[in-house]
N, CA, C and O atoms as a GROMACS GRO file, in nm:
protein
  580
    1MET      N    1  16.304  13.527  -8.658
    1MET     CA    2  16.187  13.440  -8.697
    1MET      C    3  16.194  13.322  -8.582
    1MET      O    4  16.302  13.269  -8.554
    2THR      N    5  16.084  13.288  -8.524
    2THR     CA    6  16.066  13.193  -8.417
    2THR      C    7  16.072  13.060  -8.479
    2THR      O    8  16.004  13.039  -8.580
    3GLN      N    9  16.140  12.974  -8.434
    3GLN     CA   10  16.150  12.832  -8.477
    3GLN      C   11  16.053  12.742  -8.384
    3GLN      O   12  16.061  12.740  -8.262
    4HIS      N   13  15.962  12.670  -8.460
    4HIS     CA   14  15.838  12.607  -8.370
    4HIS      C   15  15.921  12.458  -8.323
    4HIS      O   16  16.005  12.396  -8.389
    5PRO      N   17  15.880  12.432  -8.219
    5PRO     CA   18  15.949  12.296  -8.149
    5PRO      C   19  15.905  12.188  -8.251
    5PRO      O   20  15.808  12.190  -8.326
    6PRO      N   21  15.999  12.096  -8.234
    6PRO     CA   22  15.970  11.967  -8.336
    6PRO      C   23  15.846  11.901  -8.321
    6PRO      O   24  15.786  11.912  -8.214
    7LEU      N   25  15.803  11.842  -8.402
    7LEU     CA   26  15.672  11.780  -8.399
    7LEU      C   27  15.689  11.636  -8.406
    7LEU      O   28  15.757  11.588  -8.497
    8LEU      N   29  15.626  11.552  -8.310
    8LEU     CA   30  15.641  11.424  -8.307
    8LEU      C   31  15.496  11.348  -8.342
    8LEU      O   32  15.391  11.375  -8.284
    9LEU      N   33  15.510  11.251  -8.444
    9LEU     CA   34  15.380  11.177  -8.463
    9LEU      C   35  15.371  11.056  -8.385
    9LEU      O   36  15.467  10.980  -8.402
   10ILE      N   37  15.290  11.020  -8.311
   10ILE     CA   38  15.290  10.895  -8.235
   10ILE      C   39  15.179  10.810  -8.313
   10ILE      O   40  15.067  10.852  -8.343
   11VAL      N   41  15.228  10.686  -8.340
   11VAL     CA   42  15.154  10.591  -8.417
   11VAL      C   43  15.131  10.457  -8.331
   11VAL      O   44  15.225  10.377  -8.331
   12ASN      N   45  15.034  10.431  -8.271
   12ASN     CA   46  15.024  10.334  -8.175
   12ASN      C   47  14.877  10.245  -8.200
   12ASN      O   48  14.787  10.288  -8.272
   13ALA      N   49  14.872  10.140  -8.142
   13ALA     CA   50  14.730  10.062  -8.145
   13ALA      C   51  14.662  10.102  -8.009
   13ALA      O   52  14.540  10.113  -8.007
   14ALA      N   53  14.735  10.123  -7.898
   14ALA     CA   54  14.682  10.145  -7.767
   14ALA      C   55  14.656  10.293  -7.726
   14ALA      O   56  14.746  10.373  -7.698
   15LYS      N   57  14.525  10.318  -7.726
   15LYS     CA   58  14.490  10.466  -7.687
   15LYS      C   59  14.564  10.509  -7.560
   15LYS      O   60  14.615  10.621  -7.554
   16ASP      N   61  14.571  10.418  -7.453
   16ASP     CA   62  14.617  10.462  -7.327
   16ASP      C   63  14.772  10.511  -7.341
   16ASP      O   64  14.819  10.594  -7.263
   17ALA      N   65  14.847  10.453  -7.445
   17ALA     CA   66  14.971  10.493  -7.473
   17ALA      C   67  14.992  10.634  -7.535
   17ALA      O   68  15.103  10.687  -7.533
   18PHE      N   69  14.879  10.696  -7.593
   18PHE     CA   70  14.900  10.841  -7.648
   18PHE      C   71  14.900  10.933  -7.529
   18PHE      O   72  14.985  11.022  -7.524
   19GLU      N   73  14.807  10.917  -7.426
   19GLU     CA   74  14.811  11.007  -7.326
   19GLU      C   75  14.947  11.013  -7.253
   19GLU      O   76  14.986  11.124  -7.216
   20MET      N   77  15.030  10.896  -7.227
   20MET     CA   78  15.148  10.889  -7.154
   20MET      C   79  15.254  10.949  -7.251
   20MET      O   80  15.343  11.025  -7.213
   21LEU      N   81  15.238  10.912  -7.372
   21LEU     CA   82  15.355  10.948  -7.450
   21LEU      C   83  15.347  11.101  -7.498
   21LEU      O   84  15.452  11.160  -7.524
   22GLU      N   85  15.213  11.169  -7.512
   22GLU     CA   86  15.199  11.301  -7.536
   22GLU      C   87  15.233  11.380  -7.414
   22GLU      O   88  15.311  11.474  -7.430
   23PHE      N   89  15.190  11.358  -7.306
   23PHE     CA   90  15.226  11.382  -7.180
   23PHE      C   91  15.384  11.436  -7.176
   23PHE      O   92  15.427  11.552  -7.173
   24ALA      N   93  15.466  11.290  -7.178
   24ALA     CA   94  15.607  11.295  -7.163
   24ALA      C   95  15.682  11.375  -7.265
   24ALA      O   96  15.787  11.435  -7.244
   25PHE      N   97  15.617  11.370  -7.377
   25PHE     CA   98  15.696  11.447  -7.503
   25PHE      C   99  15.650  11.606  -7.490
   25PHE      O  100  15.740  11.690  -7.495
   26GLN      N  101  15.546  11.638  -7.476
   26GLN     CA  102  15.513  11.769  -7.449
   26GLN      C  103  15.590  11.837  -7.337
   26GLN      O  104  15.631  11.953  -7.345
   27HIS      N  105  15.605  11.758  -7.232
   27HIS     CA  106  15.679  11.811  -7.090
   27HIS      C  107  15.823  11.824  -7.155
   27HIS      O  108  15.892  11.910  -7.101
   28GLU      N  109  15.880  11.756  -7.259
   28GLU     CA  110  16.024  11.759  -7.305
   28GLU      C  111  16.034  11.877  -7.424
   28GLU      O  112  16.138  11.901  -7.486
   29GLY      N  113  15.899  11.948  -7.444
   29GLY     CA  114  15.926  12.054  -7.562
   29GLY      C  115  15.884  12.020  -7.689
   29GLY      O  116  15.895  12.096  -7.785
   30TYR      N  117  15.826  11.883  -7.697
   30TYR     CA  118  15.794  11.844  -7.843
   30TYR      C  119  15.630  11.886  -7.852
   30TYR      O  120  15.556  11.892  -7.753
   31ARG      N  121  15.596  11.909  -7.970
   31ARG     CA  122  15.459  11.920  -8.018
   31ARG      C  123  15.421  11.761  -8.068
   31ARG      O  124  15.505  11.683  -8.113
   32THR      N  125  15.298  11.736  -8.052
   32THR     CA  126  15.268  11.580  -8.073
   32THR      C  127  15.129  11.577  -8.153
   32THR      O  128  15.033  11.651  -8.136
   33GLU      N  129  15.145  11.475  -8.241
   33GLU     CA  130  15.016  11.437  -8.304
   33GLU      C  131  15.002  11.284  -8.291
   33GLU      O  132  15.101  11.210  -8.291
   34THR      N  133  14.882  11.241  -8.282
   34THR     CA  134  14.866  11.092  -8.267
   34THR      C  135  14.771  11.028  -8.378
   34THR      O  136  14.669  11.087  -8.415
   35ILE      N  137  14.805  10.921  -8.424
   35ILE     CA  138  14.704  10.849  -8.506
   35ILE      C  139  14.703  10.695  -8.464
   35ILE      O  140  14.801  10.634  -8.421
   36GLN      N  141  14.591  10.650  -8.483
   36GLN     CA  142  14.577  10.495  -8.455
   36GLN      C  143  14.662  10.409  -8.569
   36GLN      O  144  14.656  10.432  -8.690
   37ALA      N  145  14.735  10.314  -8.510
   37ALA     CA  146  14.796  10.229  -8.594
   37ALA      C  147  14.699  10.156  -8.708
   37ALA      O  148  14.733  10.146  -8.826
   38ARG      N  149  14.577  10.108  -8.655
   38ARG     CA  150  14.483  10.036  -8.733
   38ARG      C  151  14.434  10.126  -8.850
   38ARG      O  152  14.418  10.083  -8.964
   39ASP      N  153  14.412  10.250  -8.813
   39ASP     CA  154  14.378  10.360  -8.926
   39ASP      C  155  14.482  10.368  -9.040
   39ASP      O  156  14.448  10.384  -9.158
   40VAL      N  157  14.613  10.355  -8.998
   40VAL     CA  158  14.705  10.347  -9.114
   40VAL      C  159  14.709  10.233  -9.180
   40VAL      O  160  14.713  10.240  -9.303
   41ARG      N  161  14.710  10.125  -9.126
   41ARG     CA  162  14.697  10.003  -9.179
   41ARG      C  163  14.594   9.979  -9.271
   41ARG      O  164  14.618   9.923  -9.377
   42GLN      N  165  14.467  10.021  -9.237
   42GLN     CA  166  14.325  10.004  -9.317
   42GLN      C  167  14.309  10.114  -9.443
   42GLN      O  168  14.222  10.109  -9.530
   43GLY      N  169  14.415  10.214  -9.431
   43GLY     CA  170  14.412  10.311  -9.535
   43GLY      C  171  14.321  10.406  -9.506
   43GLY      O  172  14.291  10.484  -9.597
   44THR      N  173  14.251  10.423  -9.360
   44THR     CA  174  14.162  10.538  -9.338
   44THR      C  175  14.226  10.677  -9.335
   44THR      O  176  14.171  10.783  -9.366
   45ILE      N  177  14.364  10.655  -9.290
   45ILE     CA  178  14.447  10.780  -9.275
   45ILE      C  179  14.593  10.728  -9.368
   45ILE      O  180  14.654  10.623  -9.353
   46ASP      N  181  14.617  10.816  -9.444
   46ASP     CA  182  14.755  10.826  -9.510
   46ASP      C  183  14.859  10.872  -9.433
   46ASP      O  184  14.871  10.995  -9.430
   47MET      N  185  14.937  10.807  -9.370
   47MET     CA  186  15.046  10.852  -9.272
   47MET      C  187  15.146  10.942  -9.343
   47MET      O  188  15.190  11.040  -9.282
   48VAL      N  189  15.185  10.915  -9.470
   48VAL     CA  190  15.263  11.008  -9.551
   48VAL      C  191  15.195  11.135  -9.551
   48VAL      O  192  15.258  11.232  -9.508
   49GLU      N  193  15.068  11.152  -9.594
   49GLU     CA  194  15.003  11.274  -9.612
   49GLU      C  195  15.014  11.355  -9.470
   49GLU      O  196  15.042  11.475  -9.469
   50VAL      N  197  14.992  11.283  -9.360
   50VAL     CA  198  14.980  11.346  -9.234
   50VAL      C  199  15.133  11.401  -9.219
   50VAL      O  200  15.150  11.520  -9.195
   51VAL      N  201  15.228  11.327  -9.230
   51VAL     CA  202  15.378  11.375  -9.220
   51VAL      C  203  15.393  11.508  -9.301
   51VAL      O  204  15.438  11.613  -9.256
   52GLU      N  205  15.348  11.488  -9.429
   52GLU     CA  206  15.365  11.615  -9.507
   52GLU      C  207  15.277  11.736  -9.462
   52GLU      O  208  15.323  11.848  -9.439
   53ALA      N  209  15.152  11.703  -9.452
   53ALA     CA  210  15.055  11.827  -9.406
   53ALA      C  211  15.094  11.893  -9.292
   53ALA      O  212  15.074  12.014  -9.283
   54HIS      N  213  15.160  11.818  -9.181
   54HIS     CA  214  15.184  11.864  -9.054
   54HIS      C  215  15.331  11.908  -9.040
   54HIS      O  216  15.359  11.980  -8.944
   55GLY      N  217  15.427  11.870  -9.127
   55GLY     CA  218  15.559  11.895  -9.102
   55GLY      C  219  15.630  11.801  -8.991
   55GLY      O  220  15.727  11.843  -8.928
   56VAL      N  221  15.582  11.682  -8.973
   56VAL     CA  222  15.628  11.591  -8.855
   56VAL      C  223  15.777  11.573  -8.884
   56VAL      O  224  15.825  11.560  -8.996
   57ASN      N  225  15.850  11.573  -8.760
   57ASN     CA  226  16.007  11.571  -8.757
   57ASN      C  227  16.042  11.442  -8.739
   57ASN      O  228  16.130  11.398  -8.814
   58VAL      N  229  15.987  11.358  -8.643
   58VAL     CA  230  16.019  11.220  -8.596
   58VAL      C  231  15.865  11.164  -8.577
   58VAL      O  232  15.762  11.226  -8.549
   59ILE      N  233  15.886  11.029  -8.601
   59ILE     CA  234  15.764  10.931  -8.570
   59ILE      C  235  15.818  10.812  -8.482
   59ILE      O  236  15.913  10.738  -8.508
   60VAL      N  237  15.740  10.811  -8.381
   60VAL     CA  238  15.734  10.693  -8.291
   60VAL      C  239  15.617  10.584  -8.338
   60VAL      O  240  15.498  10.605  -8.315
   61TYR      N  241  15.658  10.478  -8.398
   61TYR     CA  242  15.582  10.386  -8.450
   61TYR      C  243  15.573  10.269  -8.376
   61TYR      O  244  15.679  10.211  -8.352
   62ASP      N  245  15.463  10.219  -8.333
   62ASP     CA  246  15.462  10.074  -8.237
   62ASP      C  247  15.435   9.982  -8.328
   62ASP      O  248  15.342   9.993  -8.407
   63ILE      N  249  15.519   9.876  -8.326
   63ILE     CA  250  15.491   9.760  -8.409
   63ILE      C  251  15.442   9.650  -8.316
   63ILE      O  252  15.523   9.597  -8.240
   64ALA      N  253  15.310   9.611  -8.319
   64ALA     CA  254  15.245   9.513  -8.238
   64ALA      C  255  15.254   9.370  -8.311
   64ALA      O  256  15.319   9.353  -8.415
   65ILE      N  257  15.180   9.264  -8.242
   65ILE     CA  258  15.163   9.130  -8.308
   65ILE      C  259  15.058   9.161  -8.405
   65ILE      O  260  14.977   9.251  -8.384
   66PRO      N  261  15.056   9.080  -8.526
   66PRO     CA  262  15.165   8.988  -8.559
   66PRO      C  263  15.296   9.071  -8.611
   66PRO      O  264  15.280   9.143  -8.709
   67TYR      N  265  15.408   9.065  -8.559
   67TYR     CA  266  15.523   9.147  -8.587
   67TYR      C  267  15.576   9.139  -8.727
   67TYR      O  268  15.628   9.236  -8.781
   68GLU      N  269  15.563   9.018  -8.787
   68GLU     CA  270  15.629   9.039  -8.921
   68GLU      C  271  15.521   9.107  -9.016
   68GLU      O  272  15.561   9.191  -9.096
   69GLU      N  273  15.400   9.078  -9.012
   69GLU     CA  274  15.302   9.167  -9.104
   69GLU      C  275  15.326   9.299  -9.077
   69GLU      O  276  15.346   9.377  -9.170
   70ASN      N  277  15.327   9.340  -8.951
   70ASN     CA  278  15.346   9.490  -8.915
   70ASN      C  279  15.463   9.543  -8.951
   70ASN      O  280  15.466   9.657  -8.998
   71TRP      N  281  15.583   9.465  -8.933
   71TRP     CA  282  15.717   9.508  -9.002
   71TRP      C  283  15.710   9.533  -9.150
   71TRP      O  284  15.757   9.631  -9.208
   72GLN      N  285  15.642   9.425  -9.207
   72GLN     CA  286  15.650   9.432  -9.366
   72GLN      C  287  15.553   9.544  -9.404
   72GLN      O  288  15.567   9.594  -9.516
   73PHE      N  289  15.464   9.586  -9.328
   73PHE     CA  290  15.384   9.705  -9.360
   73PHE      C  291  15.458   9.826  -9.356
   73PHE      O  292  15.464   9.906  -9.449
   74LEU      N  293  15.515   9.837  -9.242
   74LEU     CA  294  15.623   9.975  -9.240
   74LEU      C  295  15.710   9.967  -9.336
   74LEU      O  296  15.724  10.070  -9.403
   75GLN      N  297  15.783   9.861  -9.369
   75GLN     CA  298  15.876   9.872  -9.493
   75GLN      C  299  15.824   9.905  -9.596
   75GLN      O  300  15.883   9.987  -9.667
   76MET      N  301  15.688   9.848  -9.639
   76MET     CA  302  15.604   9.902  -9.758
   76MET      C  303  15.600  10.060  -9.764
   76MET      O  304  15.637  10.133  -9.856
   77LEU      N  305  15.548  10.089  -9.651
   77LEU     CA  306  15.521  10.236  -9.624
   77LEU      C  307  15.628  10.335  -9.660
   77LEU      O  308  15.617  10.434  -9.732
   78ARG      N  309  15.743  10.286  -9.590
   78ARG     CA  310  15.876  10.345  -9.611
   78ARG      C  311  15.928  10.353  -9.760
   78ARG      O  312  15.975  10.453  -9.813
   79ALA      N  313  15.911  10.236  -9.815
   79ALA     CA  314  15.937  10.248  -9.963
   79ALA      C  315  15.856  10.328 -10.045
   79ALA      O  316  15.904  10.391 -10.139
   80ARG      N  317  15.745  10.330 -10.018
   80ARG     CA  318  15.631  10.414 -10.093
   80ARG      C  319  15.668  10.551 -10.068
   80ARG      O  320  15.668  10.632 -10.161
   81ALA      N  321  15.702  10.588  -9.942
   81ALA     CA  322  15.727  10.725  -9.906
   81ALA      C  323  15.866  10.794  -9.956
   81ALA      O  324  15.875  10.913  -9.984
   82GLY      N  325  15.970  10.704  -9.963
   82GLY     CA  326  16.090  10.731 -10.000
   82GLY      C  327  16.170  10.818  -9.885
   82GLY      O  328  16.191  10.775  -9.772
   83GLU      N  329  16.213  10.949  -9.932
   83GLU     CA  330  16.276  11.038  -9.834
   83GLU      C  331  16.178  11.123  -9.768
   83GLU      O  332  16.218  11.206  -9.686
   84ARG      N  333  16.034  11.109  -9.801
   84ARG     CA  334  15.943  11.190  -9.734
   84ARG      C  335  15.910  11.171  -9.581
   84ARG      O  336  15.858  11.254  -9.506
   85LEU      N  337  15.948  11.056  -9.554
   85LEU     CA  338  15.940  11.019  -9.415
   85LEU      C  339  16.042  11.060  -9.317
   85LEU      O  340  16.158  11.044  -9.357
   86PRO      N  341  16.028  11.108  -9.201
   86PRO     CA  342  16.129  11.141  -9.127
   86PRO      C  343  16.181  11.038  -9.031
   86PRO      O  344  16.119  10.932  -9.027
   87PRO      N  345  16.281  11.051  -8.958
   87PRO     CA  346  16.329  10.937  -8.876
   87PRO      C  347  16.245  10.871  -8.791
   87PRO      O  348  16.174  10.943  -8.722
   88ILE      N  349  16.234  10.730  -8.775
   88ILE     CA  350  16.131  10.680  -8.703
   88ILE      C  351  16.208  10.591  -8.588
   88ILE      O  352  16.313  10.528  -8.600
   89VAL      N  353  16.131  10.602  -8.485
   89VAL     CA  354  16.186  10.540  -8.369
   89VAL      C  355  16.060  10.435  -8.333
   89VAL      O  356  15.947  10.473  -8.303
   90ILE      N  357  16.100  10.296  -8.342
   90ILE     CA  358  16.015  10.198  -8.329
   90ILE      C  359  15.997  10.122  -8.190
   90ILE      O  360  16.093  10.059  -8.146
   91THR      N  361  15.873  10.126  -8.116
   91THR     CA  362  15.842  10.051  -8.007
   91THR      C  363  15.769   9.912  -8.029
   91THR      O  364  15.694   9.893  -8.124
   92THR      N  365  15.796   9.824  -7.940
   92THR     CA  366  15.749   9.694  -7.954
   92THR      C  367  15.730   9.613  -7.838
   92THR      O  368  15.808   9.640  -7.746
   93THR      N  369  15.660   9.533  -7.819
   93THR     CA  370  15.629   9.434  -7.694
   93THR      C  371  15.740   9.335  -7.683
   93THR      O  372  15.778   9.296  -7.573
   94ASN      N  373  15.795   9.291  -7.803
   94ASN     CA  374  15.902   9.197  -7.810
   94ASN      C  375  16.012   9.238  -7.894
   94ASN      O  376  16.014   9.210  -8.013
   95LYS      N  377  16.102   9.302  -7.835
   95LYS     CA  378  16.225   9.361  -7.915
   95LYS      C  379  16.298   9.238  -7.971
   95LYS      O  380  16.318   9.231  -8.092
   96ASN      N  381  16.336   9.147  -7.894
   96ASN     CA  382  16.405   9.028  -7.965
   96ASN      C  383  16.335   8.957  -8.069
   96ASN      O  384  16.408   8.907  -8.154
   97ALA      N  385  16.208   8.939  -8.083
   97ALA     CA  386  16.136   8.899  -8.193
   97ALA      C  387  16.155   8.983  -8.318
   97ALA      O  388  16.181   8.930  -8.427
   98LEU      N  389  16.143   9.106  -8.302
   98LEU     CA  390  16.139   9.235  -8.398
   98LEU      C  391  16.285   9.232  -8.448
   98LEU      O  392  16.303   9.238  -8.570
   99ASP      N  393  16.401   9.222  -8.354
   99ASP     CA  394  16.532   9.228  -8.383
   99ASP      C  395  16.565   9.120  -8.482
   99ASP      O  396  16.624   9.146  -8.587
  100ARG      N  397  16.522   8.981  -8.443
  100ARG     CA  398  16.532   8.884  -8.542
  100ARG      C  399  16.492   8.910  -8.689
  100ARG      O  400  16.562   8.897  -8.790
  101LEU      N  401  16.358   8.950  -8.676
  101LEU     CA  402  16.290   8.971  -8.800
  101LEU      C  403  16.341   9.088  -8.897
  101LEU      O  404  16.339   9.074  -9.019
  102THR      N  405  16.390   9.212  -8.830
  102THR     CA  406  16.449   9.300  -8.918
  102THR      C  407  16.585   9.291  -8.939
  102THR      O  408  16.625   9.356  -9.036
  103GLY      N  409  16.671   9.227  -8.874
  103GLY     CA  410  16.807   9.189  -8.908
  103GLY      C  411  16.892   9.344  -8.944
  103GLY      O  412  16.889   9.435  -8.861
  104GLU      N  413  16.944   9.356  -9.038
  104GLU     CA  414  17.019   9.461  -9.103
  104GLU      C  415  16.932   9.573  -9.143
  104GLU      O  416  16.973   9.689  -9.145
  105GLN      N  417  16.804   9.537  -9.177
  105GLN     CA  418  16.730   9.631  -9.252
  105GLN      C  419  16.690   9.750  -9.191
  105GLN      O  420  16.634   9.832  -9.263
  106THR      N  421  16.713   9.783  -9.048
  106THR     CA  422  16.670   9.890  -8.967
  106THR      C  423  16.744  10.012  -8.992
  106THR      O  424  16.692  10.119  -8.964
  107GLN      N  425  16.865  10.007  -9.046
  107GLN     CA  426  16.933  10.142  -9.090
  107GLN      C  427  16.913  10.252  -8.999
  107GLN      O  428  16.962  10.236  -8.888
  108ALA      N  429  16.847  10.367  -9.022
  108ALA     CA  430  16.816  10.478  -8.941
  108ALA      C  431  16.712  10.473  -8.834
  108ALA      O  432  16.666  10.568  -8.770
  109LEU      N  433  16.680  10.333  -8.824
  109LEU     CA  434  16.577  10.328  -8.718
  109LEU      C  435  16.635  10.292  -8.580
  109LEU      O  436  16.739  10.230  -8.561
  110GLU      N  437  16.550  10.343  -8.484
  110GLU     CA  438  16.586  10.297  -8.343
  110GLU      C  439  16.465  10.210  -8.293
  110GLU      O  440  16.349  10.247  -8.314
  111ILE      N  441  16.496  10.094  -8.225
  111ILE     CA  442  16.403  10.016  -8.178
  111ILE      C  443  16.419   9.992  -8.031
  111ILE      O  444  16.525   9.954  -7.982
  112LEU      N  445  16.303  10.019  -7.958
  112LEU     CA  446  16.295   9.999  -7.813
  112LEU      C  447  16.192   9.922  -7.778
  112LEU      O  448  16.079   9.942  -7.823
  113GLY      N  449  16.225   9.813  -7.684
  113GLY     CA  450  16.113   9.713  -7.654
  113GLY      C  451  16.032   9.781  -7.517
  113GLY      O  452  16.074   9.868  -7.441
  114LYS      N  453  15.916   9.716  -7.513
  114LYS     CA  454  15.833   9.754  -7.415
  114LYS      C  455  15.850   9.649  -7.294
  114LYS      O  456  15.899   9.538  -7.314
  115PRO      N  457  15.806   9.691  -7.167
  115PRO     CA  458  15.770   9.838  -7.123
  115PRO      C  459  15.913   9.898  -7.137
  115PRO      O  460  16.021   9.852  -7.101
  116TYR      N  461  15.880  10.030  -7.207
  116TYR     CA  462  16.003  10.112  -7.232
  116TYR      C  463  16.031  10.211  -7.130
  116TYR      O  464  15.936  10.268  -7.076
  117ASP      N  465  16.155  10.239  -7.096
  117ASP     CA  466  16.200  10.343  -7.028
  117ASP      C  467  16.172  10.474  -7.060
  117ASP      O  468  16.256  10.518  -7.138
  118LEU      N  469  16.075  10.564  -7.027
  118LEU     CA  470  16.054  10.688  -7.089
  118LEU      C  471  16.176  10.772  -7.127
  118LEU      O  472  16.192  10.825  -7.237
  119GLY      N  473  16.255  10.777  -7.032
  119GLY     CA  474  16.403  10.830  -7.059
  119GLY      C  475  16.461  10.781  -7.174
  119GLY      O  476  16.494  10.859  -7.263
  120LYS      N  477  16.480  10.654  -7.186
  120LYS     CA  478  16.531  10.603  -7.313
  120LYS      C  479  16.456  10.636  -7.445
  120LYS      O  480  16.513  10.657  -7.552
  121LEU      N  481  16.332  10.638  -7.429
  121LEU     CA  482  16.260  10.653  -7.561
  121LEU      C  483  16.278  10.820  -7.576
  121LEU      O  484  16.290  10.864  -7.690
  122ILE      N  485  16.279  10.899  -7.482
  122ILE     CA  486  16.300  11.043  -7.520
  122ILE      C  487  16.435  11.076  -7.573
  122ILE      O  488  16.454  11.162  -7.659
  123ALA      N  489  16.532  11.001  -7.513
  123ALA     CA  490  16.680  10.993  -7.561
  123ALA      C  491  16.682  10.957  -7.710
  123ALA      O  492  16.752  11.016  -7.792
  124ALA      N  493  16.600  10.856  -7.741
  124ALA     CA  494  16.610  10.795  -7.884
  124ALA      C  495  16.551  10.891  -7.976
  124ALA      O  496  16.599  10.907  -8.088
  125VAL      N  497  16.444  10.960  -7.932
  125VAL     CA  498  16.384  11.051  -8.019
  125VAL      C  499  16.476  11.180  -8.030
  125VAL      O  500  16.490  11.236  -8.139
  126ARG      N  501  16.531  11.222  -7.929
  126ARG     CA  502  16.629  11.324  -7.933
  126ARG      C  503  16.734  11.301  -8.043
  126ARG      O  504  16.758  11.387  -8.128
  127ARG      N  505  16.798  11.180  -8.038
  127ARG     CA  506  16.915  11.154  -8.116
  127ARG      C  507  16.863  11.148  -8.256
  127ARG      O  508  16.954  11.149  -8.338
  128VAL      N  509  16.731  11.142  -8.312
  128VAL     CA  510  16.694  11.137  -8.440
  128VAL      C  511  16.641  11.264  -8.470
  128VAL      O  512  16.631  11.291  -8.589
  129THR      N  513  16.605  11.347  -8.388
  129THR     CA  514  16.549  11.480  -8.427
  129THR      C  515  16.644  11.581  -8.466
  129THR      O  516  16.737  11.611  -8.392
  130PRO      N  517  16.622  11.642  -8.593
  130PRO     CA  518  16.714  11.718  -8.644
  130PRO      C  519  16.786  11.816  -8.548
  130PRO      O  520  16.712  11.874  -8.469
  131ALA      N  521  16.909  11.841  -8.542
  131ALA     CA  522  16.979  11.929  -8.451
  131ALA      C  523  16.916  12.052  -8.394
  131ALA      O  524  16.888  12.068  -8.275
  132GLY      N  525  16.894  12.146  -8.501
  132GLY     CA  526  16.828  12.268  -8.461
  132GLY      C  527  16.690  12.258  -8.379
  132GLY      O  528  16.660  12.331  -8.284
  133LEU      N  529  16.620  12.167  -8.426
  133LEU     CA  530  16.502  12.137  -8.368
  133LEU      C  531  16.496  12.060  -8.220
  133LEU      O  532  16.414  12.080  -8.131
  134ALA      N  533  16.601  11.970  -8.218
  134ALA     CA  534  16.628  11.903  -8.072
  134ALA      C  535  16.646  12.023  -7.991
  134ALA      O  536  16.571  12.038  -7.894
  135GLU      N  537  16.748  12.124  -8.019
  135GLU     CA  538  16.781  12.230  -7.941
  135GLU      C  539  16.661  12.314  -7.888
  135GLU      O  540  16.653  12.352  -7.772
  136SER      N  541  16.561  12.340  -7.991
  136SER     CA  542  16.436  12.401  -7.973
  136SER      C  543  16.365  12.357  -7.851
  136SER      O  544  16.327  12.423  -7.755
  137ALA      N  545  16.354  12.198  -7.884
  137ALA     CA  546  16.264  12.128  -7.794
  137ALA      C  547  16.328  12.149  -7.656
  137ALA      O  548  16.254  12.183  -7.564
  138ALA      N  549  16.468  12.130  -7.632
  138ALA     CA  550  16.521  12.138  -7.497
  138ALA      C  551  16.511  12.275  -7.437
  138ALA      O  552  16.497  12.287  -7.316
  139ASN      N  553  16.516  12.378  -7.517
  139ASN     CA  554  16.500  12.510  -7.471
  139ASN      C  555  16.349  12.533  -7.433
  139ASN      O  556  16.316  12.596  -7.333
  140ARG      N  557  16.269  12.482  -7.512
  140ARG     CA  558  16.120  12.521  -7.465
  140ARG      C  559  16.085  12.429  -7.330
  140ARG      O  560  16.009  12.470  -7.242
  141GLN      N  561  16.142  12.317  -7.327
  141GLN     CA  562  16.124  12.232  -7.216
  141GLN      C  563  16.174  12.299  -7.078
  141GLN      O  564  16.110  12.293  -6.973
  142PHE      N  565  16.293  12.362  -7.094
  142PHE     CA  566  16.368  12.436  -6.986
  142PHE      C  567  16.268  12.559  -6.956
  142PHE      O  568  16.224  12.570  -6.842
  143ASP      N  569  16.237  12.639  -7.042
  143ASP     CA  570  16.168  12.755  -7.038
  143ASP      C  571  16.028  12.737  -6.954
  143ASP      O  572  15.985  12.823  -6.879
  144SER      N  573  15.968  12.620  -6.978
  144SER     CA  574  15.843  12.598  -6.923
  144SER      C  575  15.843  12.548  -6.777
  144SER      O  576  15.737  12.524  -6.718
  145ARG      N  577  15.967  12.530  -6.718
  145ARG     CA  578  15.948  12.497  -6.573
  145ARG      C  579  15.961  12.616  -6.482
  145ARG      O  580  15.948  12.603  -6.360
   0.00000   0.00000   0.00000
């Protein structure tokens, strides 16, 4: 039985970030889906339904200004979803502000500031990708060269 490469959901407000992140992660062997952060916040798209329908393995979620409001929204989403959300890697333009805001609440989350080093972002995603799937992505990336 062939194992599919891991699926990464990219949630961001900046459309130009989608292209860059999709290219980088697809090159690393991941499949990607993207959704606009505002569509999630406005309820146009239910991120939990997207995660469940597509079998998302990791989420890269960008928290933009206003940080507190967007952090609280993500916390509410996580509370509503319970165990149904996979690991989340957070990106933000002001890591220090978000670190102060989140304190000890981050638990299984990784937080990276922007501009982020794509190598660090990819490494963070690999750290939280389930073991067998991370190996699948690495093998797929190696095979595509």
